[in-house]
N, CA, C and O of each residue as an XYZ file, in Angstrom:
964
protein
N    -114.794     16.381    103.962
C    -115.951     17.237    103.734
C    -115.935     17.765    102.306
O    -114.910     18.248    101.826
N    -117.071     17.672    101.634
C    -117.219     18.248    100.304
C    -117.529     19.728    100.459
O    -118.573     20.084    101.006
N    -116.646     20.592     99.990
C    -116.858     22.037    100.137
C    -117.859     22.597     99.140
O    -118.239     23.764     99.241
N    -118.289     21.801     98.193
C    -119.366     22.218     97.303
C    -118.998     23.314     96.331
O    -119.870     24.068     95.899
N    -117.717     23.427     95.971
C    -117.304     24.516     95.084
C    -116.616     24.015     93.816
O    -116.024     24.808     93.084
N    -116.685     22.737     93.552
C    -116.100     22.205     92.320
C    -116.744     22.882     91.113
O    -117.968     22.976     91.014
N    -115.899     23.352     90.203
C    -116.384     24.022     89.011
C    -116.560     25.522     89.147
O    -116.782     26.216     88.155
N    -116.461     26.027     90.371
C    -116.534     27.475     90.568
C    -115.268     28.138     90.015
O    -114.288     27.464     89.698
N    -115.309     29.462     89.905
C    -114.180     30.233     89.383
C    -113.713     31.213     90.448
O    -114.519     31.935     91.034
N    -112.397     31.235     90.699
C    -111.827     32.111     91.722
C    -110.722     32.980     91.139
O    -109.953     32.544     90.282
N    -110.660     34.203     91.613
C    -109.535     35.106     91.371
C    -108.784     35.247     92.684
O    -109.358     35.667     93.689
N    -107.514     34.900     92.681
C    -106.677     34.981     93.881
C    -105.494     35.892     93.561
O    -104.670     35.567     92.705
N    -105.411     37.021     94.241
C    -104.348     37.972     93.928
C    -103.116     37.745     94.810
O    -103.188     37.122     95.869
N    -101.980     38.276     94.331
C    -100.693     38.099     95.022
C    -100.507     36.633     95.395
O    -100.307     36.294     96.562
N    -100.578     35.770     94.381
C    -100.711     34.338     94.640
C     -99.586     33.495     94.069
O     -99.760     32.293     93.868
N     -98.431     34.103     93.802
C     -97.313     33.304     93.301
C     -96.491     32.690     94.420
O     -95.727     31.754     94.187
N     -96.640     33.205     95.630
C     -95.839     32.745     96.763
C     -96.685     32.740     98.028
O     -97.797     33.268     98.058
N     -96.137     32.138     99.058
C     -96.667     32.280    100.407
C     -98.119     31.906    100.575
O     -98.591     30.915    100.018
N     -98.826     32.715    101.353
C    -100.198     32.385    101.718
C    -101.169     32.568    100.555
O    -102.175     31.863    100.477
N    -100.885     33.494     99.663
C    -101.724     33.629     98.473
C    -101.639     32.393     97.599
O    -102.656     31.900     97.109
N    -100.436     31.894     97.404
C    -100.267     30.652     96.642
C    -100.966     29.500     97.346
O    -101.636     28.694     96.699
N    -100.818     29.413     98.647
C    -101.461     28.332     99.394
C    -102.968     28.362     99.219
O    -103.599     27.312     99.090
N    -103.556     29.559     99.213
C    -104.999     29.678     99.013
C    -105.391     29.220     97.617
O    -106.375     28.499     97.450
N    -104.619     29.638     96.609
C    -104.922     29.229     95.232
C    -104.814     27.721     95.074
O    -105.656     27.103     94.423
N    -103.782     27.122     95.663
C    -103.604     25.677     95.558
C    -104.722     24.923     96.269
O    -105.192     23.895     95.780
N    -105.147     25.429     97.419
C    -106.229     24.763     98.147
C    -107.532     24.813     97.359
O    -108.259     23.823     97.291
N    -107.824     25.956     96.769
C    -109.047     26.078     95.970
C    -108.976     25.182     94.734
O    -109.947     24.507     94.393
N    -107.819     25.181     94.066
C    -107.669     24.315     92.898
C    -107.828     22.846     93.278
O    -108.364     22.046     92.511
N    -107.355     22.511     94.464
C    -107.504     21.142     94.939
C    -108.943     20.735     95.177
O    -109.266     19.548     95.207
N    -109.816     21.735     95.349
C    -111.252     21.481     95.509
C    -111.999     21.518     94.180
O    -113.228     21.458     94.150
N    -111.250     21.618     93.080
C    -111.877     21.635     91.770
C    -112.291     23.004     91.284
O    -113.040     23.121     90.314
N    -111.810     24.047     91.953
C    -112.101     25.422     91.531
C    -111.144     25.812     90.415
O    -109.955     25.503     90.483
N    -111.644     26.478     89.404
C    -110.803     27.030     88.348
C    -110.259     28.365     88.847
O    -111.032     29.239     89.241
N    -108.953     28.530     88.834
C    -108.361     29.686     89.494
C    -107.569     30.564     88.527
O    -106.866     30.078     87.641
N    -107.709     31.868     88.730
C    -106.850     32.854     88.094
C    -105.894     33.354     89.159
O    -106.325     33.837     90.206
N    -104.601     33.242     88.901
C    -103.595     33.699     89.846
C    -102.864     34.892     89.250
O    -102.776     35.032     88.030
N    -102.343     35.743     90.114
C    -101.685     36.946     89.629
C    -100.597     37.390     90.595
O    -100.702     37.198     91.806
N     -99.553     37.986     90.039
C     -98.459     38.540     90.826
C     -97.606     39.404     89.909
O     -97.747     39.360     88.687
N     -96.717     40.191     90.513
C     -95.829     41.042     89.720
C     -94.682     40.264     89.102
O     -94.297     40.534     87.964
N     -94.132     39.309     89.827
C     -92.962     38.579     89.364
C     -93.336     37.400     88.485
O     -93.957     36.447     88.955
N     -92.965     37.456     87.209
C     -93.397     36.412     86.287
C     -92.764     35.052     86.551
O     -93.477     34.051     86.474
N     -91.470     34.947     86.859
C     -90.899     33.607     87.057
C     -91.602     32.801     88.144
O     -91.943     31.638     87.924
N     -91.825     33.396     89.307
C     -92.483     32.659     90.385
C     -93.949     32.395     90.058
O     -94.495     31.363     90.447
N     -94.590     33.322     89.343
C     -95.988     33.124     88.957
C     -96.115     31.937     88.004
O     -97.014     31.110     88.156
N     -95.215     31.854     87.021
C     -95.272     30.743     86.073
C     -94.959     29.416     86.763
O     -95.526     28.384     86.406
N     -94.064     29.437     87.746
C     -93.765     28.213     88.481
C     -94.984     27.738     89.256
O     -95.274     26.542     89.288
N     -95.698     28.669     89.882
C     -96.919     28.318     90.603
C     -97.981     27.806     89.654
O     -98.679     26.839     89.961
N     -98.110     28.446     88.502
C     -99.069     27.993     87.490
C     -98.778     26.548     87.084
O     -99.687     25.724     86.993
N     -97.513     26.255     86.845
C     -97.142     24.876     86.469
C     -97.454     23.893     87.586
O     -97.951     22.796     87.332
N     -97.163     24.285     88.820
C     -97.395     23.378     89.947
C     -98.873     23.050     90.097
O     -99.237     21.896     90.325
N     -99.720     24.058     89.970
C    -101.162     23.820     90.086
C    -101.650     22.949     88.938
O    -102.460     22.043     89.136
N    -101.154     23.225     87.740
C    -101.577     22.439     86.580
C    -101.083     21.001     86.687
O    -101.810     20.064     86.357
N     -99.852     20.828     87.147
C     -99.304     19.475     87.288
C    -100.069     18.663     88.332
O    -100.120     17.435     88.260
N    -100.670     19.370     89.314
C    -101.460     18.688     90.340
C    -102.893     18.418     89.877
O    -103.709     17.902     90.641
N    -103.192     18.764     88.635
C    -104.511     18.484     88.084
C    -105.466     19.652     88.128
O    -106.645     19.491     87.813
N    -104.992     20.828     88.512
C    -105.852     21.990     88.606
C    -105.979     22.737     87.294
O    -105.133     22.613     86.408
N    -107.028     23.503     87.180
C    -107.252     24.357     86.015
C    -106.912     25.786     86.428
O    -107.533     26.338     87.337
N    -105.921     26.387     85.758
C    -105.359     27.640     86.239
C    -104.989     28.537     85.065
O    -104.625     28.067     83.988
N    -105.094     29.845     85.304
C    -104.675     30.846     84.327
C    -103.916     31.923     85.083
O    -104.414     32.438     86.084
N    -102.716     32.275     84.622
C    -101.867     33.243     85.312
C    -101.843     34.574     84.568
O    -101.793     34.618     83.338
N    -101.880     35.658     85.340
C    -101.832     37.011     84.786
C    -100.761     37.791     85.539
O    -100.843     37.941     86.758
N     -99.767     38.283     84.826
C     -98.738     39.109     85.442
C     -99.291     40.512     85.627
O     -99.656     41.174     84.655
N     -99.355     40.969     86.879
C     -99.931     42.288     87.152
C     -99.596     42.712     88.573
O     -99.382     41.881     89.455
N     -99.555     44.018     88.774
C     -99.383     44.605     90.102
C    -100.752     45.041     90.600
O    -101.304     46.043     90.143
N    -101.290     44.282     91.538
C    -102.675     44.513     91.972
C    -102.842     45.857     92.678
O    -103.968     46.333     92.825
N    -101.747     46.479     93.118
C    -101.859     47.775     93.791
C    -102.020     48.931     92.806
O    -102.309     50.055     93.219
N    -101.838     48.671     91.510
C    -102.116     49.671     90.479
C    -103.629     49.870     90.412
O    -104.357     48.893     90.241
N    -104.127     51.107     90.542
C    -105.579     51.320     90.581
C    -106.343     50.766     89.384
O    -107.527     50.453     89.502
N    -105.684     50.641     88.230
C    -106.379     50.150     87.041
C    -106.429     48.635     86.956
O    -107.191     48.086     86.160
N    -105.633     47.955     87.760
C    -105.480     46.509     87.601
C    -106.677     45.697     88.092
O    -107.049     44.743     87.409
N    -107.312     46.010     89.233
C    -108.443     45.173     89.653
C    -109.513     44.991     88.582
O    -110.000     43.877     88.387
N    -109.884     46.050     87.893
C    -110.892     45.923     86.837
C    -110.388     45.013     85.719
O    -111.147     44.206     85.182
N    -109.103     45.142     85.368
C    -108.543     44.302     84.303
C    -108.524     42.837     84.707
O    -108.785     41.962     83.880
N    -108.219     42.559     85.974
C    -108.188     41.172     86.434
C    -109.570     40.537     86.414
O    -109.720     39.380     86.020
N    -110.570     41.286     86.834
C    -111.944     40.766     86.807
C    -112.370     40.483     85.368
O    -112.961     39.443     85.081
N    -112.067     41.414     84.472
C    -112.405     41.220     83.061
C    -111.697     40.002     82.482
O    -112.298     39.219     81.746
N    -110.430     39.844     82.812
C    -109.651     38.711     82.305
C    -110.167     37.389     82.864
O    -110.195     36.385     82.152
N    -110.573     37.380     84.130
C    -111.133     36.166     84.723
C    -112.400     35.752     83.997
O    -112.584     34.581     83.667
N    -113.268     36.716     83.750
C    -114.516     36.418     83.039
C    -114.236     35.973     81.608
O    -114.892     35.063     81.100
N    -113.271     36.604     80.960
C    -112.924     36.224     79.587
C    -112.409     34.789     79.538
O    -112.738     34.036     78.621
N    -111.607     34.415     80.521
C    -110.987     33.096     80.524
C    -111.956     31.985     80.899
O    -111.961     30.926     80.270
N    -112.774     32.218     81.916
C    -113.609     31.149     82.467
C    -115.109     31.420     82.413
O    -115.903     30.542     82.750
N    -115.507     32.609     81.998
C    -116.920     32.899     81.808
C    -117.699     33.195     83.071
O    -118.928     33.264     83.039
N    -117.001     33.372     84.189
C    -117.687     33.624     85.462
C    -116.671     34.116     86.476
O    -115.466     34.105     86.221
N    -117.160     34.543     87.618
C    -116.336     34.804     88.803
C    -117.227     34.568     90.019
O    -118.215     35.272     90.226
N    -116.864     33.569     90.816
C    -117.656     33.194     91.981
C    -116.956     33.496     93.301
O    -117.611     33.742     94.314
N    -115.635     33.476     93.289
C    -114.838     33.594     94.518
C    -113.725     34.613     94.300
O    -113.002     34.555     93.306
N    -113.599     35.531     95.226
C    -112.501     36.493     95.210
C    -111.682     36.328     96.484
O    -112.215     36.430     97.589
N    -110.397     36.075     96.328
C    -109.474     36.073     97.455
C    -108.528     37.252     97.248
O    -107.637     37.209     96.399
N    -108.737     38.300     98.037
C    -107.974     39.535     97.890
C    -106.758     39.489     98.803
O    -106.883     39.378    100.022
N    -105.593     39.575     98.201
C    -104.349     39.491     98.944
C    -103.365     40.475     98.341
O    -103.410     40.759     97.144
N    -102.479     40.992     99.170
C    -101.432     41.890     98.697
C    -100.258     41.801     99.657
O    -100.438     41.535    100.846
N     -99.066     42.022     99.143
C     -97.881     41.942     99.989
C     -97.918     42.936    101.132
O     -98.425     44.048    100.983
N     -97.380     42.533    102.273
C     -97.399     43.379    103.455
C     -96.392     44.514    103.377
O     -95.391     44.405    102.668
N     -96.644     45.611    104.103
C     -95.732     46.747    104.110
C     -94.486     46.467    104.929
O     -94.438     45.481    105.665
N     -93.481     47.317    104.813
C     -92.247     47.108    105.573
C     -92.461     47.340    107.063
O     -93.428     47.992    107.457
N     -91.566     46.811    107.892
C     -91.689     47.042    109.332
C     -91.393     48.485    109.696
O     -90.799     49.233    108.919
N     -91.815     48.856    110.883
C     -91.562     50.199    111.393
C     -92.444     50.455    112.598
O     -93.558     49.940    112.688
N     -91.939     51.250    113.520
C     -92.716     51.579    114.709
C     -93.601     52.788    114.420
O     -93.356     53.532    113.471
N     -94.618     52.978    115.234
C     -95.690     53.923    114.935
C     -95.201     55.349    114.716
O     -95.718     56.039    113.838
N     -94.224     55.808    115.486
C     -93.784     57.192    115.399
C     -92.681     57.405    114.367
O     -92.195     58.522    114.197
N     -92.287     56.335    113.680
C     -91.186     56.433    112.728
C     -91.631     56.399    111.272
O     -90.807     56.600    110.380
N     -92.905     56.150    111.007
C     -93.357     55.977    109.620
C     -93.631     57.336    108.984
O     -94.042     58.283    109.655
N     -93.394     57.411    107.679
C     -93.577     58.657    106.939
C     -94.949     58.699    106.272
O     -95.644     57.687    106.184
N     -95.323     59.881    105.806
C     -96.581     60.029    105.073
C     -96.598     59.122    103.844
O     -97.600     58.464    103.563
N     -95.495     59.090    103.123
C     -95.439     58.279    101.913
C     -95.608     56.794    102.227
O     -96.276     56.070    101.489
N     -95.004     56.346    103.318
C     -95.156     54.945    103.715
C     -96.598     54.630    104.105
O     -97.120     53.568    103.768
N     -97.227     55.542    104.805
C     -98.624     55.342    105.193
C     -99.513     55.252    103.956
O    -100.360     54.363    103.858
N     -99.321     56.166    103.022
C    -100.135     56.152    101.804
C     -99.946     54.860    101.019
O    -100.915     54.297    100.510
N     -98.695     54.385    100.918
C     -98.441     53.143    100.191
C     -99.084     51.948    100.884
O     -99.653     51.079    100.225
N     -98.996     51.902    102.210
C     -99.576     50.788    102.958
C    -101.095     50.775    102.854
O    -101.700     49.720    102.659
N    -101.704     51.934    102.983
C    -103.164     52.013    102.889
C    -103.634     51.626    101.486
O    -104.652     50.951    101.331
N    -102.885     52.056    100.465
C    -103.251     51.670     99.102
C    -103.160     50.163     98.920
O    -104.080     49.539     98.390
N    -102.039     49.575     99.365
C    -101.811     48.153     99.119
C    -102.695     47.253     99.961
O    -103.199     46.245     99.466
N    -102.891     47.596    101.215
C    -103.513     46.666    102.158
C    -104.908     47.056    102.611
O    -105.485     46.401    103.479
N    -105.452     48.114    102.032
C    -106.840     48.494    102.308
C    -107.554     48.809    100.996
O    -108.487     48.106    100.610
N    -107.114     49.868    100.310
C    -107.844     50.334     99.131
C    -107.841     49.300     98.021
O    -108.841     49.150     97.319
N    -106.731     48.581     97.847
C    -106.679     47.567     96.798
C    -107.766     46.514     96.981
O    -108.407     46.119     96.007
N    -107.983     46.059     98.200
C    -109.039     45.069     98.447
C    -110.424     45.654     98.178
O    -111.293     44.975     97.631
N    -110.625     46.909     98.560
C    -111.916     47.555     98.294
C    -112.152     47.646     96.787
O    -113.257     47.383     96.312
N    -111.124     48.015     96.043
C    -111.255     48.086     94.576
C    -111.608     46.716     94.001
O    -112.494     46.602     93.153
N    -110.918     45.684     94.461
C    -111.186     44.343     93.950
C    -112.630     43.924     94.214
O    -113.298     43.390     93.328
N    -113.104     44.163     95.420
C    -114.486     43.807     95.754
C    -115.457     44.584     94.874
O    -116.402     44.016     94.326
N    -115.224     45.861     94.745
C    -116.120     46.708     93.952
C    -116.200     46.228     92.500
O    -117.282     46.177     91.916
N    -115.046     45.878     91.924
C    -115.035     45.434     90.534
C    -115.638     44.046     90.365
O    -116.257     43.754     89.342
N    -115.459     43.191     91.365
C    -115.939     41.814     91.257
C    -117.427     41.670     91.526
O    -118.041     40.703     91.077
N    -118.014     42.607     92.243
C    -119.386     42.435     92.730
C    -120.423     42.119     91.650
O    -121.243     41.225     91.864
N    -120.431     42.798     90.513
C    -121.468     42.456     89.525
C    -121.458     40.994     89.123
O    -122.520     40.398     88.940
N    -120.273     40.400     88.980
C    -120.200     38.987     88.620
C    -120.532     38.097     89.811
O    -121.186     37.067     89.644
N    -120.097     38.471     91.003
C    -120.384     37.670     92.192
C    -121.883     37.619     92.481
O    -122.404     36.595     92.922
N    -122.563     38.724     92.229
C    -123.989     38.804     92.535
C    -124.882     38.312     91.404
O    -126.094     38.186     91.579
N    -124.289     38.032     90.246
C    -125.092     37.711     89.063
C    -125.963     36.478     89.264
O    -127.066     36.398     88.722
N    -125.467     35.514     90.045
C    -126.219     34.268     90.242
C    -126.653     34.078     91.696
O    -127.055     32.983     92.090
N    -126.571     35.144     92.487
C    -127.015     35.064     93.873
C    -126.124     34.229     94.767
O    -126.569     33.721     95.796
N    -124.839     34.083     94.370
C    -123.881     33.275     95.155
C    -122.483     33.838     94.936
O    -122.033     33.972     93.798
N    -121.802     34.163     96.020
C    -120.430     34.652     95.894
C    -119.702     34.563     97.216
O    -120.314     34.604     98.283
N    -118.393     34.442     97.135
C    -117.566     34.379     98.334
C    -116.384     35.342     98.171
O    -115.703     35.343     97.145
N    -116.158     36.155     99.197
C    -115.016     37.058     99.243
C    -114.238     36.751    100.516
O    -114.810     36.690    101.604
N    -112.937     36.559    100.374
C    -112.061     36.381    101.534
C    -110.859     37.288    101.353
O    -110.140     37.176    100.360
N    -110.638     38.176    102.293
C    -109.467     39.049    102.283
C    -108.425     38.484    103.239
O    -108.714     38.231    104.409
N    -107.215     38.288    102.735
C    -106.128     37.819    103.586
C    -105.476     39.038    104.231
O    -104.989     39.928    103.533
N    -105.468     39.077    105.563
C    -104.933     40.235    106.271
C    -103.859     39.781    107.261
O    -102.819     39.269    106.846
N    -104.091     39.958    108.545
C    -103.120     39.592    109.571
C    -103.814     39.543    110.913
O    -104.829     40.208    111.120
N    -103.264     38.749    111.836
C    -103.823     38.739    113.183
C    -103.627     40.079    113.877
O    -104.158     40.291    114.967
N    -102.873     40.986    113.261
C    -102.673     42.319    113.845
C    -103.961     43.121    113.921
O    -104.009     44.131    114.624
N    -105.005     42.702    113.219
C    -106.284     43.417    113.365
C    -106.901     43.153    114.740
O    -107.760     43.909    115.195
N    -106.464     42.087    115.394
C    -106.937     41.764    116.738
C    -105.936     42.198    117.815
O    -106.323     42.591    118.916
N    -104.653     42.121    117.479
C    -103.610     42.476    118.437
C    -102.481     43.162    117.671
O    -101.660     42.480    117.058
N    -102.420     44.490    117.689
C    -101.395     45.204    116.926
C     -99.986     44.727    117.272
O     -99.680     44.405    118.420
N     -99.144     44.693    116.247
C     -97.765     44.246    116.396
C     -96.884     45.495    116.466
O     -96.861     46.267    115.508
N     -96.166     45.720    117.553
C     -95.443     46.984    117.744
C     -94.499     47.358    116.615
O     -94.346     48.541    116.315
N     -93.866     46.383    115.985
C     -92.890     46.675    114.935
C     -93.492     46.706    113.534
O     -92.768     46.888    112.555
N     -94.804     46.531    113.428
C     -95.473     46.552    112.127
C     -96.600     47.584    112.136
O     -97.758     47.254    111.881
N     -96.248     48.834    112.434
C     -97.252     49.885    112.580
C     -98.026     50.119    111.289
O     -99.231     50.369    111.335
N     -97.363     50.045    110.142
C     -98.049     50.274    108.867
C     -99.102     49.193    108.612
O    -100.212     49.478    108.163
N     -98.731     47.957    108.907
C     -99.683     46.855    108.754
C    -100.862     47.026    109.701
O    -102.012     46.842    109.304
N    -100.582     47.376    110.943
C    -101.656     47.591    111.919
C    -102.657     48.615    111.401
O    -103.869     48.403    111.457
N    -102.134     49.725    110.899
C    -102.976     50.837    110.463
C    -103.859     50.440    109.283
O    -105.076     50.621    109.325
N    -103.249     49.904    108.240
C    -103.995     49.610    107.022
C    -104.962     48.451    107.202
O    -106.093     48.497    106.719
N    -104.518     47.416    107.894
C    -105.344     46.210    107.982
C    -106.530     46.383    108.929
O    -107.594     45.811    108.692
N    -106.366     47.155    109.985
C    -107.531     47.406    110.841
C    -108.550     48.272    110.123
O    -109.751     48.140    110.356
N    -108.074     49.168    109.240
C    -109.007     49.923    108.413
C    -109.801     49.012    107.497
O    -111.006     49.200    107.329
N    -109.139     48.023    106.900
C    -109.837     47.067    106.042
C    -110.863     46.268    106.839
O    -111.963     46.006    106.352
N    -110.508     45.886    108.051
C    -111.435     45.125    108.890
C    -112.682     45.954    109.195
O    -113.795     45.431    109.140
N    -112.513     47.229    109.513
C    -113.672     48.078    109.786
C    -114.555     48.200    108.552
O    -115.781     48.154    108.651
N    -113.926     48.355    107.382
C    -114.707     48.439    106.145
C    -115.433     47.131    105.863
O    -116.618     47.131    105.530
N    -114.713     46.008    105.999
C    -115.298     44.707    105.690
C    -116.453     44.370    106.623
O    -117.448     43.781    106.201
N    -116.320     44.740    107.872
C    -117.376     44.439    108.841
C    -118.676     45.117    108.452
O    -119.751     44.535    108.603
N    -118.589     46.346    107.951
C    -119.802     47.055    107.535
C    -120.274     46.587    106.159
O    -121.478     46.479    105.923
N    -119.340     46.309    105.252
C    -119.726     45.877    103.910
C    -120.401     44.510    103.928
O    -121.306     44.259    103.131
N    -119.974     43.626    104.824
C    -120.531     42.271    104.855
C    -122.041     42.285    105.061
O    -122.762     41.502    104.443
N    -122.513     43.167    105.920
C    -123.956     43.238    106.186
C    -124.727     43.696    104.949
O    -125.849     43.250    104.708
N    -124.123     44.584    104.173
C    -124.784     45.045    102.953
C    -124.801     43.962    101.882
O    -125.733     43.899    101.080
N    -123.791     43.118    101.861
C    -123.662     42.101    100.818
C    -124.490     40.850    101.079
O    -124.966     40.216    100.138
N    -124.662     40.494    102.330
C    -125.226     39.184    102.659
C    -126.601     38.929    102.034
O    -126.835     37.812    101.573
N    -127.517     39.889    101.991
C    -128.813     39.598    101.374
C    -128.731     39.207     99.903
O    -129.655     38.585     99.380
N    -127.652     39.558     99.237
C    -127.512     39.217     97.815
C    -126.850     37.857     97.613
O    -126.615     37.452     96.475
N    -126.545     37.146     98.702
C    -125.942     35.821     98.599
C    -124.427     35.824     98.569
O    -123.809     34.800     98.279
N    -123.820     36.967     98.866
C    -122.359     37.092     98.861
C    -121.867     37.236    100.292
O    -122.350     38.089    101.037
N    -120.909     36.405    100.675
C    -120.300     36.515    102.005
C    -118.953     37.215    101.898
O    -118.292     37.168    100.860
N    -118.560     37.861    102.982
C    -117.284     38.576    103.044
C    -116.644     38.311    104.399
O    -117.194     38.666    105.441
N    -115.484     37.687    104.368
C    -114.762     37.363    105.593
C    -113.285     37.693    105.442
O    -112.783     37.893    104.335
N    -112.603     37.746    106.578
C    -111.160     37.945    106.612
C    -110.485     36.701    107.163
O    -110.956     36.103    108.130
N    -109.383     36.320    106.542
C    -108.513     35.274    107.078
C    -107.256     35.965    107.588
O    -106.572     36.659    106.836
N    -106.955     35.774    108.863
C    -105.956     36.595    109.559
C    -104.808     35.731    110.069
O    -104.876     35.205    111.180
N    -103.756     35.578    109.270
C    -102.665     34.701    109.675
C    -101.745     35.319    110.710
O    -101.555     36.534    110.764
N    -101.180     34.446    111.527
C    -100.029     34.792    112.337
C     -98.782     34.322    111.612
O     -98.711     34.389    110.385
N     -97.808     33.851    112.357
C     -96.527     33.443    111.765
C     -96.672     32.116    111.022
O     -97.018     31.092    111.611
N     -96.402     32.154    109.726
C     -96.378     30.960    108.899
C     -95.032     30.876    108.185
O     -94.332     31.879    108.040
N     -94.686     29.703    107.753
C     -93.385     29.466    107.123
C     -93.397     29.964    105.682
O     -93.550     29.179    104.746
N     -93.234     31.266    105.513
C     -93.259     31.908    104.201
C     -92.041     32.818    104.041
O     -91.326     33.096    105.003
N     -91.820     33.279    102.801
C     -90.740     34.234    102.548
C     -90.950     35.513    103.341
O     -89.988     36.100    103.835
N     -92.193     35.950    103.470
C     -92.491     37.174    104.222
C     -91.979     37.073    105.661
O     -91.376     38.013    106.177
N     -92.223     35.932    106.300
C     -91.765     35.767    107.677
C     -90.238     35.767    107.747
O     -89.653     36.312    108.683
N     -89.601     35.152    106.752
C     -88.142     35.153    106.746
C     -87.594     36.567    106.554
O     -86.576     36.925    107.145
N     -88.273     37.374    105.724
C     -87.850     38.760    105.518
C     -87.981     39.577    106.797
O     -87.196     40.492    107.044
N     -88.976     39.240    107.603
C     -89.198     39.950    108.860
C     -88.349     39.392    109.998
O     -88.480     39.819    111.145
N     -87.488     38.445    109.678
C     -86.609     37.880    110.695
C     -87.262     36.815    111.538
O     -86.838     36.559    112.665
N     -88.295     36.190    110.998
C     -89.005     35.158    111.761
C     -88.190     33.879    111.849
O     -88.098     33.136    110.871
N     -87.606     33.616    112.986
C     -86.843     32.382    113.170
C     -87.368     31.606    114.368
O     -86.638     30.848    115.005
N     -88.644     31.810    114.661
C     -89.262     31.173    115.812
C     -89.386     29.672    115.593
O     -89.342     29.196    114.459
N     -89.538     28.943    116.669
C     -89.589     27.499    116.577
C     -90.842     26.960    115.952
O     -90.767     26.011    115.171
N     -92.001     27.523    116.257
C     -93.270     26.983    115.764
C     -93.911     27.990    114.822
O     -94.231     29.110    115.217
N     -94.095     27.581    113.575
C     -94.791     28.413    112.600
C     -95.840     27.569    111.888
O     -95.720     26.348    111.789
N     -96.857     28.241    111.400
C     -97.942     27.540    110.743
C     -97.543     27.015    109.371
O     -96.610     27.516    108.743
N     -98.261     26.005    108.924
C     -98.096     25.426    107.597
C     -98.938     26.241    106.618
O    -100.157     26.298    106.781
N     -98.340     26.874    105.608
C     -99.134     27.655    104.654
C    -100.246     26.837    104.004
O    -101.324     27.362    103.725
N     -99.988     25.562    103.762
C    -101.020     24.723    103.156
C    -102.260     24.611    104.010
O    -103.376     24.598    103.491
N    -102.076     24.530    105.317
C    -103.224     24.466    106.215
C    -103.984     25.799    106.221
O    -105.214     25.820    106.274
N    -103.241     26.905    106.167
C    -103.904     28.204    106.075
C    -104.741     28.291    104.795
O    -105.863     28.796    104.813
N    -104.184     27.794    103.688
C    -104.932     27.801    102.440
C    -106.241     27.039    102.548
O    -107.237     27.420    101.933
N    -106.245     25.974    103.318
C    -107.473     25.197    103.494
C    -108.510     25.962    104.318
O    -109.713     25.796    104.116
N    -108.040     26.802    105.247
C    -108.970     27.665    105.979
C    -109.635     28.642    105.021
O    -110.844     28.861    105.090
N    -108.845     29.228    104.129
C    -109.402     30.141    103.129
C    -110.419     29.406    102.258
O    -111.502     29.924    101.986
N    -110.066     28.200    101.824
C    -110.988     27.430    100.984
C    -112.306     27.177    101.707
O    -113.371     27.244    101.093
N    -112.246     26.888    103.001
C    -113.487     26.682    103.742
C    -114.331     27.954    103.770
O    -115.544     27.896    103.569
N    -113.701     29.098    104.017
C    -114.456     30.353    104.053
C    -115.105     30.656    102.704
O    -116.074     31.411    102.631
N    -114.565     30.063    101.637
C    -115.116     30.263    100.295
C    -116.056     29.137     99.878
O    -116.423     29.036     98.707
N    -116.442     28.301    100.818
C    -117.176     27.082    100.492
C    -118.684     27.238    100.621
O    -119.195     28.244    101.113
N    -119.374     26.197    100.158
C    -120.831     26.137    100.336
C    -121.226     26.018    101.811
O    -122.137     26.724    102.244
N    -120.571     25.144    102.606
C    -120.953     25.044    104.015
C    -120.758     26.328    104.816
O    -121.389     26.504    105.858
N    -119.892     27.228    104.344
C    -119.647     28.489    105.057
C    -120.613     29.587    104.634
O    -120.332     30.770    104.831
N    -121.727     29.214    104.066
C    -122.662     30.195    103.542
C    -123.281     31.120    104.576
O    -123.786     32.185    104.219
N    -123.255     30.741    105.850
C    -123.821     31.596    106.895
C    -122.720     32.249    107.729
O    -122.986     32.841    108.775
N    -121.482     32.132    107.249
C    -120.341     32.781    107.901
C    -120.028     34.041    107.110
O    -119.545     33.957    105.981
N    -120.292     35.196    107.681
C    -119.990     36.446    106.993
C    -119.739     37.537    108.019
O    -120.328     37.534    109.100
N    -118.858     38.472    107.675
C    -118.482     39.521    108.612
C    -117.590     39.011    109.724
O    -117.533     39.605    110.800
N    -116.883     37.901    109.469
C    -116.017     37.300    110.485
C    -114.553     37.491    110.129
O    -114.187     37.543    108.955
N    -113.727     37.595    111.151
C    -112.275     37.608    110.987
C    -111.743     36.348    111.647
O    -111.713     36.249    112.874
N    -111.328     35.396    110.843
C    -110.871     34.103    111.347
C    -109.362     34.178    111.566
O    -108.589     34.274    110.613
N    -108.959     34.134    112.822
C    -107.550     34.256    113.168
C    -106.891     32.883    113.142
O    -107.363     31.938    113.773
N    -105.779     32.790    112.393
C    -105.054     31.531    112.230
C    -103.618     31.794    112.682
O    -102.724     31.988    111.858
N    -103.409     31.798    113.994
C    -102.136     32.289    114.526
C    -101.526     31.420    115.616
O    -100.595     31.852    116.295
N    -102.030     30.206    115.796
C    -101.449     29.327    116.804
C    -101.511     29.899    118.217
O    -100.590     29.726    119.014
N    -102.628     30.592    118.513
C    -102.874     31.170    119.845
C    -101.915     32.327    120.176
O    -101.686     32.628    121.347
N    -101.365     32.961    119.155
C    -100.436     34.070    119.384
C    -101.146     35.275    119.994
O    -100.644     35.879    120.942
N    -102.308     35.622    119.456
C    -103.041     36.771    120.005
C    -103.830     36.321    121.238
O    -104.331     35.198    121.295
N    -103.930     37.212    122.213
C    -104.524     36.823    123.499
C    -105.762     37.645    123.849
O    -106.342     37.464    124.920
N    -106.167     38.541    122.962
C    -107.367     39.340    123.248
C    -108.626     38.496    123.183
O    -108.653     37.448    122.537
N    -109.668     38.960    123.856
C    -110.931     38.220    123.909
C    -111.849     38.559    122.743
O    -112.815     37.833    122.509
N    -111.589     39.620    122.010
C    -112.461     40.015    120.899
C    -111.804     39.736    119.568
O    -112.393     40.005    118.521
């Protein structure tokens, strides 16, 4: 299937490793020019080289996306480098594990900043460029916990369900301007994050396949898909909604 996005420009945050990297690689594989960003320069430069060696057009920016000033700088840098911004993939590292009654105020504030407010800031800063030509795609990478809370990841449950509530309402406001907003909600995939959380289960998702789901949500054929949370979890969650 031709996703119809060759030549578009994407900003993919927290994209040096794991699912963010997979999303950037999938978009680059579709001919999208991508800006990738992360805090750790060695892994970011390695990802930049890998995308370039595979024939992709890529620009890397070392930055901590959870810094309130960074989203505006990333949008400006994307426009400076490629002259446009058509696709935003908002991603940020997940918070530490913890049960609901054990988390502190400081942990809650950090999780909400990283996994809710950061995405809102990115969308807000990107919107003028996304709406400039009446076409834009936003995909926030979250977790299947927005559908089925995970008992040992209370901080993630709290912040990510807040983002889902915001995105669900924002999508309706954006759609008339030609911009879609969706969530990609992974379950267990073979990433460093899962290994840090002690994930040693037998069946885990392929990050590359998850990246292709993100690419589809950012595609031309997905133009009537908005306000959706696409769960990619190998049937892990069992709720009906």
